[in-house]
LOKOL-245022 format. One record per residue: residue in three letters; x, y, z of N, C-alpha, C in turn. Coordinates in steps of 0.02 Angstrom, whole numbers, plus 50000, padded with zeros to 5 digits. Example, Ala and Ser with C-alpha at 12.3 -4.5 7.8 and 13.67 -1.06 7.14 Angstrom:
// LOKOL-245022
ala506604971650390506154977550390506604983550390 ser506424988850354506844994750357506455000250394 
//
This chain:
// LOKOL-245022
met509135224547565508995231447550508865235247616 ala509175241147622509095245047684508355247347691 lys508115247747753507475250047769507445257647760 glu506885260047729506785267147721506585269647791 lys506875275547809506755278147875506115282747874 gly505735282047931505165286447938504525283747914 val504465277247906503835274147881503355272147936 val502735274947933502225273347982501675269147951 his501515263847981500995259247955500385259348005 val499785260947978499185261248018498745255048003 val498555251648054498135245848045497405247648064 gly496985247948014496265249648027496105256848002 thr495485257547980495285264147949494615266247978 gly494525264948044493915267248077493905274148101 thr493565275548158493475282448182494115285748204 ile494625281448222495285284448238495785283448181 gly495755277348150496225275848098496195280648040 glu495585281948016495515286347955495805293247965 pro495565296948018495875303648027496605303548044 leu496835298048079497545298048094497985297248033 ile497725293247984498105292447921498155299147888 gly497595302847885497585309547856498075314447893 leu498075313947960498515318347997499245316847984 leu499395310347982500115308347967500335310547899 cys499855310347853500045312447784500125320247779 ser499645323647810499655331247806500285334047838 phe500515331247892501055333947928501665329447931 gly501685324947881502245320047881502925323347871 glu502945328247826503605331547811503865335147875 gln503415338847910503615342547971503815337648026 ala503475331948030503625327448087504135322148069 gly504355321948009504885317047988504625310047969 phe503985309747945503695303647920503775303247843 ser504175298747821504305298647747503745294947708 glu503415290447740502895286547704502375284147750 val501725284147729501165281847771500825276047733 thr500785270347761500415264747734499825263247777 phe499315260147751498735258247794498465251547772 his498245247547820497965240847807497225241347810 lys496905239147755496165238647754496025231247747 arg495675228547797495535221447798495015219147748 ser494435222647747493875220247705493795224747642 pro493745221547583493605225347522492865226547513 val492605231747544491915233347544491805239647501 ala491285239247458491205244147405491015251147439 arg490665251047495490465257047528491065260747553 asp491615257647562492215261047587492685263747531 leu492475262547469492875265147413493025272547417 pro492515277047429492695284147436493235285847487 lys493195282447546493675283247598494385281047572 ile494415275147541495075272747519495355277547465 his494935279947417495175284447367495415291047398 ala495045293347450495235299647482495915299147516 leu496025293347551496665292447587497225291747540 ile497105288047485497655287547435497795294347400 ser497295298347393497435305047360497825309347407 arg497825307847473498205311947519498955309547527 gly499065304147491499745301247493499845294647528 ala499345292247561499405285847595499365280047545 lys499685274347566499745268547522499345262747551 leu498895260047506498475254647530498855247847535 val498705244747588499005237547603498425233047616 ala498505226747595497985221647606498245214847620 asp497835210347645498025203647652498105200447585 glu498575195447578498695192647513498085189747479 asp497645186547519497035183547492496505188447476 lys496615195047488496105200047473496335204747414 ile496955203847390497235208147337496755208447278 arg496565202947251496165202647191495485205747205 asp495185205247264494535207947278494605215747276 phe495155218547304495265225547300495355228047227 glu495725224347191495835225947118495185226147080 ala494745221047096494115220747062493665226847077 met493785229947136493425236147152493775242247123 gly494355241547089494665247147058495205250847097 val495455247447152496005249947189496535244547197 lys497165246447190497715241647189498155242447252 pro498145237547299498595238047353499305238047331 val499765241847364500465242147345500865236447371 met500615232947424500995227247452500535223447498 val500745217747519500365213747567500555215947637 his500105214247684500175216947754500845214747785 glu501045208547777501675206447808502265210547783 glu502265212347722502815216347694502795223347722 ala502195226347734502135232647763502405232647836 leu502235227347873502455226847944503235226347943 arg503535222947896504265222247895504565229047878 lys504255232747836504505239147814504435244847862 ala503915244547906503765249947947504225251348004 asp504385257948021504715259748080504245259748140 val503655262048127503125262448183502455259348156 val502145255348197501515252848181500985255448227 val500445258148201499895260548245499295256348234 asp499065252948286498495248548279497865252348299 cys497385252948252496765256648263496165252148250 thr496265245748267495715240648254495225240948311 pro494635237748304494125237748359494395234348420 ser494035235448475494205233148543494405225848545 gly494985224448573495205217448581495635214848526 val495555217848466495935215248408496695217148413 gly496805222748444497515224848451497955220148490 ile497685217648546498025212748589498155206648547 ser497645204348512497755198448467498265199448415 asn498245205348384498765206948332499475207248362 lys499535209948424500175209748458500445202748465 asn500015198448490500265191348504500385187548438 glu499975188848387500025184948325500515187648275 phe500575194348273500985197448219501565201648248 tyr501395206648290501895211848307502505209248342 gln502425203948383502965201248418503515198548370 asn503285196648309503765193948261504215199348230 tyr504025205748239504385211248209504735215848263 ile504755213748324504975217648379505705219948373 glu506105215848339506805217248332506955222448274 thr506505222948225506595227348169506175233248169 thr505725233748213505235239448214505395243548278 lys505355250248270505515254548325504975254348381 gly504335253448361503835253248411503115251948382 phe502685250248429501995248448412501515252548457 ile500985255148430500525259248467499825256448459 ala499445255948514498745254148512498345259248546 gln497665258448540497225263448568496905261348634 gly496495265348666496315264948734495975258648756 ser495635254948709495285249048730495715243048739 glu496355243448722496815237848724497225237748787 phe496885236648844497215236648909497705230648911 gly498345232348932498855227448935499315227148873 phe499155231248822499565231548761500275234148774 gly500325239448815500945242548828500885248048879 lys501415252448885501385257948933500835262648916 met500435264748966499915269548960500245276148939 tyr499915279748894500205286248874499705291548852 ala499835297648874499465303348850499975309048839 thr499975311948781500505316948766500485322648813 gly501065324748840501115330248884501005328348956 ile500755322548968500615320349039501205316149065 asn501415311049029501935306449054502485305149003 asp502655310248959503135309648909503835307348937 glu503965309848997504625308749027504745301649050 thr504175297649054504235290749074504405285849017 leu504355288448955504505284148899505255282848894 ala505455276748888506155274448886506375272148817 pro506805275648782507025273448718507335266448723 gly507135262248675507435255548675507095250348722 glu506745253048771506415248748818505665248348805 asp505345254248795504635254148781504475252948707 lys504355246948688504225245248620503465245548604 phe503065245248659502305244948653502015250348694 ile501645255048663501295260448695500545260148685 gln500175260948739499445261148736499215268248746 val498975271448691498705278248700497995277448734 val497945280548791497315279748830496715282648793 ser496125280848815495505282748782495365290348788 cys494925292748749494775299948746494575302548814 asn494135298948850493895301248915494445300248966 thr494865295548960495435294749008495925300448999 his496065302748934496415308748926496165314548964 asn495505315148962495175320748997495305320449075 leu495195314449103495345313449173496045315449190 cys496525312849149497215314049161497425321349161 val497165324949111497405331949109497095336149164 leu496475334349184496195337749244496585336749305 ile496765330349319497175328549380497855332049373 asn498155331349316498865333949310498855341449317 thr498375344849290498405352349293498225355249362 ile497745352449393497465355049457497765352049517 ala497815345149516498025341749577498785340549582 leu499115340849525499845339749523500215345749506 ala499945351649513500305357749493500925358549536 asn501425361549503502085362649535502475355749554 gly502235350449526502565343949536502395340849603 glu501885343649639501705340849705501025337049698 asn500955331449734500335328049734499865330849786 asn499385334749761498905337749806498225334649806 leu498175328449775497565325349768497375320549825 glu496795321949856496545317249906496095312349874 glu495685314349828495205309849794494955313049727 gly494895308849676494615311349615494015307049597 arg493445310149582492825306449563492575309649495 phe492355305149451492205307049385491575303549359 leu491105307149329490545303849297490615305349220 cys490745300149182490815300849111490145299949077 ile489895305749054489235305849023489365305248946 arg489325299248922489575297648852489035298648799 arg489265300948743488805300848684488715293648663 ala488155291848630487985284948618488465281848568 asn488565284748512489015282448460489295288048420 asp489795287048380490095292048339489625293848282 ile489675299748253489225301548200489385297248134 ser489975294148134490155289748076489885282648084 gln489605281148144489405274248155488665273548150 thr488445267748125487715266248115487455261848169 lys487885258948213487665254548266487845257348333 gly487485255048383487655256948451487285262748478 phe486805265748442486425271048470485945268848525 val485835272848576485355270648628484765275448627 pro484185272948641483565276848636483445281448698 ser483815279748755483715283748816484355282948858 pro484395286748914485015286248953485135278848976 asp485745276548966485915269748980486495269649032 val486365267349093486845267849147487335261849144 gly487995263449147488485258349146488605255049211 lys488945248949210489045245249270489735247649299 his489805246549364490425247749399490805241249399 gly491155239349344491445232949335492075231949375 asp492375237449397492985236949439492835239149511 pro492935234749563492755236849628493185242349660 val493745243749629494195248849654494075255549616 phe494035255049553494035261049506493355262349475 gly492905257849478492265258949446492265256749375 thr492475261149329492535259749260493255260349235 his493385258249173494075258549150494385265149145 his494005270449144494265277249140494735278849199 ala494485277849259494905279049319495425274049325 arg495305267549307495815262349310496395264349264 asp496265266249204496795267749156497175273949175 ala496815278849203497145285049227497615283549287 tyr497395279049331497805276849385498465273749360 his498375268949311498985265549284499455270449245 leu499135275549211499565280649182499995284449231 phe499665286549285500045290349336500525286049377 arg500405279349378500885275149408501565274949373 thr501535276549304502155277049268502585282749294 lys502275287349330502635293149361502785291949435 gly502665285949458502755284549527502215286649574 leu501635288149550501065290649590500515285349598 glu500255285149661499705280649675499105285349696 leu498615286149648498095290849656497415287449674 asn497025291049712496365288249735495845290649684 leu495625286449637495205288249581494595283749575 phe494035286249557493445282249544493015285549490 ser492775281549444492415284449387491745280249376 ser491235283349350490625280249331490485282849259 ala490035278949226489885280749158489135279649142 leu488885283449095488235282349065488235285048996 lys487795282248954487725284648886487075288548878 leu487095293848840486515297748823486375296748750 asn485715298048733485505297248662485705303348620 thr486335304348614486635309548571487235307348537 gln487405310448481488025308748446488525314348448 tyr488415319348487488885325248486489535323948523 met489525324348589490145324248626490055320548693 his490605317848718490595315648786490645321748831 cys490395320948894490445326248943490645322949009 ile491045326349049491265323549115491095328249170 tyr490775325849220490655329149282491215327049333 phe491595331849359492155329749400492165333249467 thr492455329749516492595332749584493285330549602 leu493725335449611494405334149637494455336849706 lys494555332449755494635334449824495405335449836 leu495585341349858496305343249865496485343549938 arg497125341849953497375342850021497485349850042 gln497765353549995497875360650007497335365049971 ala497155370550004496595374649975496815378149912 ile496325379349869496445382949808495845387649796 ser495925392749758495395397249742495125395949672 arg494505398349655494265397649589494695401249542 glu494915407049557495365411049513495975407249497 asp496275403949544496895399849529496745394049486 val496155391049496495965385249452495895387449379 ile495545393049369495475395649299496125397549269 arg496575400349311497235402149289497625395949267 leu497635390749304497955384449291497725381749226 phe497045381749216496745379249154496995383349095 lys497025390049101497225394049047497955393349026 glu498365391749076499095390849066499255384249032 asp498785379449032498955373049002498755372848930 pro499235371948886499075371948812498625366248789 arg498585361048831498185355348810497445356348828 ile497315361648866496635363148891496335369048852 ser495695368348832495335373848802494745375748849 leu494595381948854494045384148895493455386648850 thr492885386248872492305388848838491765391848884 thr491415396948858490875399248898490215396048872 lys490245391748821489705388148794489505382648841 thr488875381148847488655375748893488315370148853 ser488265370948790487925365648750488445362248707 ala488385355548709488855351248671488805352648595 cys488225354248571488145355148498488545361248474 glu488615366348516488985372248498489735370948497 val489975367048546490705365148548490825360648490 phe490425355948479490505350848426490535354848356 ser490085359948349490065363348288490705367448276 phe491005370248330491635373648326492185369048299 gly492195363048329492675357948302492565356148230 arg491975355548208491815353948141492055359248094 asp491975365648114492165371448072492885373048073 his493225372348130493905374648137494425369248153 gly494215363448173494705358348191494995354548132 tyr495445350048147495745345848094495285339848079 phe495035338848017494555333648003493965334548053 gly493825340548073493255341848118493415340348190 arg494055338848207494225336948276494595342548310 ile494415343748373494805347648418495325343148452 leu495985345048448496525340848475496635341448547 asn496355346748577496455347748649496205341748689 gln496485340548747496295334848785495635335848826 thr495425342048833494795343348865494585350548844 val493905351648850493625358448841493235359748905 ile493505364248945493215365949013492635370749001 val492065369149033491495373849033491595378549091 glu491875384449076492085388849127491515390949176 pro490905392249152490395394449200490205389049251 ser490405382749236490215377249282490755376049337 ile491325379649332491845378149381491735381449447 gln491775377449499491645380149564492145376949615 val492335380449664492765377749718492355377949782 arg492225372049810491835371449869492255370549931 lys492185374949982492535375150045493295375050036 gly493515377849978494215378649965494605372849944 his494265367049950494655360649937494355356149885 glu493755357749860493455353449809493345357449746 val493675355249692493595358349628493075354449587 ile492535357549572491975354249539491815357749471 gly491595353649425491405356549360491235351549309 phe491105354149249490925350249190491455351749134 cys491575346849092491995348049034491775343348978 phe491935345248916491795341048858492435337548835 thr492355331548814492915327748786492905327648712 pro493465330248680493515330348608493655323248581 gln493165318748594493185311748573493885309448551 asp493925307348487494565304648466495085309648451 gly494915316248456495415321548440496015321148486 asn495915320248553496475319948596496865313548585 ser496555307948569496905301848552497335302548491 leu497065306148441497455307248380498095311048397 gly498065316348438498635320148456499175315848490 ser498965311548535499425307148571499705301648526 ser499295298948479499545293748434500065296948387 phe499945302948364500455306348322501095307848360 ala501025310048423501605311348467501995305148481 ala501635299348494501985293248508502385290948448 ala502085291548388502445289648325503045294048318 ala502985300648331503565304948324504115303248375 trp503895301148435504365299148490504775292948470 phe504425287848439504785281948415505285283648364 met505125288448321505575290248268506195294348293 asp506055298748343506595303348367506445305348436 pro506605301148487506475302748556506715309448584 glu507275311748558507555317848583507225324048557 asn506965323848497506675329648466505925328848448 phe505575324048477504895322948456504435328948471 arg504565332648525504135338248540504155343748485 lys504765344948461504845349548403504475346748342 arg504505339948332504185337348273503405337848278 thr503125338748336502405338948343502165346348346 glu502575351048345502365358048347501935360048286 cys501965355848234501515357348175500775356748191 leu500625353248246499905352548266499625358148307 lys500075362848329499845368248372499215372048348 pro499145373548284498575377348264497925374048278 tyr497895367548294497305363848309497205362548382 tyr497615365948423497535366448497497245373448511 phe496645374048534496315380448545496325382748618 asp496475389248630496435391848695495695392348717 met495255394448669494565395448680494165392348627 val493555389648648493095386848599492455390548605 
//
């Protein structure tokens, strides 16, 4: 039997998997996705409302063979077993917890590499495949060669769009050094574990890059033939609202604050705000975003932007958590389906990219 074209299979229904399934279903017709299936590993009663909601949007539940009866006992019937869904899918998007994606690649995905157009994993899966952020390194994706794509983390998206817009304007590498402090929210509002009672400073686990954020940004820009001088630090705050980044970009050639703001305004992946409180920006996303998400790669706090001595661009920005990762995962799936026309296929998401917040 011939394979149906345009099938996307999502593995995992967590903070990225659940909204991504909804996004794929809502805009499937415009983007050319004929069917969306999703794998749920554990038949847990507390997840029933989520499962019913995803099914009502048009997604099809998939389970491991030994869990089928447990799901049926809960009142939901998987349409197929996981192996069948993997054989059927054109694109597989892994949204499992950290470390599981690499394991799934080695145990399962390699078996379907000849029949599947591509596999996508999220930012925690270093080594899964080519680093990717939509609009940053699209031109480096090679049809037929890049079977595995790693969508970088939400904060790495933020670093990359800052660097790309300010330091690589006009196609020239104007960056002398980039330093970033990722001030992270403790856990997502959907999560019950991982909250911290006070500021919690992260380790500099990498002697060259500090944290994985700069390391991953470095490897993303290496796909464009660039070797950038980057370093990042991280800490967690006792809040569930948004990540925030303090950045310093040292440039070789001078730039004015007016030109910095102009470059930010010209980039459709960047949103600006005069708000200085994360709760106000978060609230805007909840009220006007898709599934409460802002899909922009960063929200620049305009009053914080300063240019020191003509060569240092300094400021704060908010990271739209998994919103930017959702946009890149959607774009990567569309690219696997149709590399030549994927940009047109993703235009349906434009209403959720905001010029101002």
